[in-house]
N, C-alpha and C positions, 0 to 999 in steps of 0.2 A: 504494500499500499504506499502510495505517495501522500505527503502531507504539505499543504501550501499555507501560507500565512499572509493574509492580505491586510494591510494597514491602511484605513481611510486616513489620510494625512491632512489635517486642517488645525486651525487655531483653537486654542481652548485651554482649560485647567481642570483640576479636580477639586470639588468642594465637598468634603467629608468622603463620601465613596461614590459620588455622582460626577460624571463628566459634563461640564458646561462649556458650550461651544462659543465662548466670548472671543470676538475678534481682536480684541486688545491684547489678548494673552498670546503672543507669538512663541512662548516657551512650549506650547502644545505641539509645535513643529521642531523648533531649535532644539529643545531638550528631548522631547518625546522620541524623535527619530534617532537621536544618537543612543539614547538608552536602550531602545529596542534593538538597533543594529549591534550594540555591544553584547547584549543578552543572546541574540541570534548567533553571534559569532561564537560564544561559548559552547554551543551545541551544534556548530556547523550547519545551522538552519539557514534558509533563504527566505527573504522578505520581498513581496511585492508591495511597494509603496505606491498607492494610488493618491496622487497629489492634487489638491485643489488648485486651480490657476491662480487664485489670489495668494496661495502660500508658496508659490513656486520661487520667488526672489528670495526667501529666508530658509529654504530647504537646505539642509547642511550636507556637506560632501561626505558620503558614506560608500565605501568600496564593496563590491561584490553583491549587490542587490539590484533588484529590478524596479523601474519605474512606470507607472500607469497614470490615469487620470481618475479623479473624483469630482464629480460635478454636481453641484447644488443649484438648481435654477431658482429664479425668483427672489423675494426679499420679504420675509415674515418675521415678525417678533415672536418669540417663545418665552414662556415664564415658568418659573419653578420656585415657589415660595416668593421670597423679595427679590430674587435674581431674574433678570431678564437678559436676553441676547437675540441677535438677528440670525437667522438661517438664510443663506444665500451666498452669493460670491460677489465681492466687491469689484473685482476685475470684470467679470461677465456683466455685471450691472452697468458699468461705465462703457463698455466696448460693443455691447450688443443693442440693436434697435427693437427691444422688446420691453413692453410696458407692464406685462403680467407680474403679479406678486407671488403666485402660488409656487410652493417649493415641491411639487410633485410633477415629474415629467408627463405624467398621463393627461395633464391639464394644457398641454402645448401641441401645436400643430406639427407636422413634418418638418416644414421650413423652419419653424422656430426652434425645433430640437436640432436640426441640421446646424444652424448657426451657433447655437450654444456649445454643441459638442465639438464641431470642427474648430471653433475658435479656442476651445479649451486645449485641444490636441495641439494646435499651433502654438499656443502659450507655452506648454511644456517643452515643446521642441525647441523654441527659441531660447527659453531661459535656462534650460537644463541641458540642452544639447542631445536629447534623445527622442526618438519617435516612439510614443507610447502605443502599446499594443493591447493594453488591459483598461477596461472601463468599469467603474462603480458608480452607480446611480445614487444620488442623495436620497436619503430616506427610503432606500430599496425599491424606489418607484420608477418603473418604465412601462411602456406599452409596445404594441406592434410597430408604431412608427420609430421607436427608439431602435429596435432591432434593424430596422431597415437602413437607418442613418449609420449605425455602427458597421454593418457590412459594406455600405457605400464608401466610407471614408478609411477603410483598412484596419478597423479595431477587430482583433481575432479572438479576444476572450472577454467575457462578460461575467462579473462576479457579484452581482446583487440579488440573487435568487435566494429567497427564504422559503424552501419547499413546504408545501401543506399549509402555508400561512396566508391569511387575508387580512390586511391592515387597511385602515382608512384610505391610504394613499397608494397602496401596493397590493396586487392580486397574484398570489402565487398558489392559490388553493387547488389547482388542478394537477399541481406536481406532486408526486409521492414524497413523504417525509424523508425517506432515505433514497435519494435520487443520484444517479451517476451524472458525470458531465455529459451534455448532449447538445447537438446542433439543432435549433429551433426550426419549426415549420414557418413557412413564408407568411402564412395567415394567422398563425397561433403560436406565440412565443413559448406557451406552456406545453406544447407537443413537440416530439422528436420530428425533425425534417431535414432540409438540406441547406439551409442558409450558411454561408461561410464564417460563422461565428460560433465559439464553443462557450456554452453557458456552464458555469462551475458553481454549483449550488453550495451555499454555506452549510456545513454540518449541523443537524438538528437533533438536540436531545429528545428523548421521549417525555412529552407533556410539558416541557419548560423552556422551549425556544433554542435559539441559535448558540453554537459554541463560541464564546466571546469572553475573555476575562472579566470584561466589565458586567456581564450577566451572572457571574459567580456570586455576586451579592444577593441574588435571587435564589439560586438553587445550589450553591456551593461547589467547590472544587471536586469533590468526590463524584458529582453528578457528570461533570465534564469528563472525568476519567471514564466513567462508565459508558458515556457516549462513544468516546474513542474505542473501548473494547467492542461495543455493539458493531461499529463500522469494521473494525479488524477482524472479529470472528465472522461477520458477514461477507468477507472478502471484497470489501468496497475498493474500487481502484483509486479513490482519492478521499482525503479527509481534509476539508477547507475551514480553517480558523479565521475569524474576522475580528478586527479591533480598531479602536481609534487612537491616533498617535498621542493625544493628550492624556490618556490614561497611563502612559509610560513615563509620566512626570511625577507619579506617585508610588511611594515605596510598597504600599499594600498590593497594588496591582503588578508591580515589578516582581515582587517576591512570589506571588501567586503564580504568574506565568512562568517564572523561573521553575518552580515546582513542576507545572504541567509539562514544559519541554523536557525537563530531566525525567519525567514518566514516560513520555514518548520515546526518548532516546534509548531507553531499556530495550526496545524491540529493534533487534539487529537488521530485520528485513523491511523496515520502514525507512523511506527515504524523504528528505526535504527537498521540495522542487519549487521553481517558479510558477506562477499561474500560466505563463505562456508555454510551459512545458507539458501542460495537461491536454490530453486527447479525448475526443468524444468516445464514448463507450457504446458497445453494441447492445448490452443488457439494459433493461429499463429500471430496475430497482435492486436493492440489496435486501436480503431477507431479514426483517426485523426480529428482535429478541429482546424480552425485559429482564433476562437473566442478570445481566451485569448491574442492572440498577437495583436489584434486591439488596444487595450489601452496601449500596451508596447512599442510603437514605441517611440525612444528616441534619444538624440543627438548624442550619441556615434555611434548607429547603421546608422543614416543618414550621419554622417561624413564618415563612412566606405564605405558607398554605393557610395557617392560622389566621394571619392578617387579612388574607383575601376573604376568607368566611366571615370575619368580624366586619369587614366593610359591606358585605352583601346584607 
């Protein structure tokens, strides 16, 4: 099994254990990227840094890793308690002739998406000197027009899929939870087809969401490890870990991810790869099993379940 790590690289910081995507905090890129690269080098892991266009000028020089693009369209204010921040991209806001404020790609036309994504790709190429081949949509949100744009401009790998999930701004509900990388259909990105783009779904735990160190505050590190075992035992071709660069400015998340990479590294037949090294698979799904999760129930998970029940 191959393991890919895709880092959504953008501004921000950690408040308590919550990532806040505040554009005034460039350490989310400057420090987060360096810390993640250092940790990856410890385990000979490879990172695909999907870089936001506005973050490109402060992206630090790191050797031996891959660069893609992470695109947040629009411009909307988000709040958490007394903290507020804007989701969007300052560079795209200034350079694109688009007045919409929505941060979901599904709200944009083909031409609008073409302008947003092609200018993002050009920005990364000009500032960082590489031609990005990997795309990550902001808020995991895309639609069929997005896929057509990606294939048109030469993006080869798409890493925004949350299989089995349907969010307010993103629909991946028709994709099985344990889904292999696949080339999407020309008329339905959730079906296997022949478009020249490989969708690499993010690994999904049983009942609790994507494999992301930031999500471990909800379900605990043992649940992440159980998910890895499920994929490994199911002979999955790829295990895709996602995270945001600001979380790597925080010792809690750095230590947690260090533990997880150490755990993965114990499997001698597992290899760390770049997203662009992933190929579409012929099989449709991996056989699910709950056995690894039985011994992975932990206090963090139980506390989250309890809190959810109380809110209901």
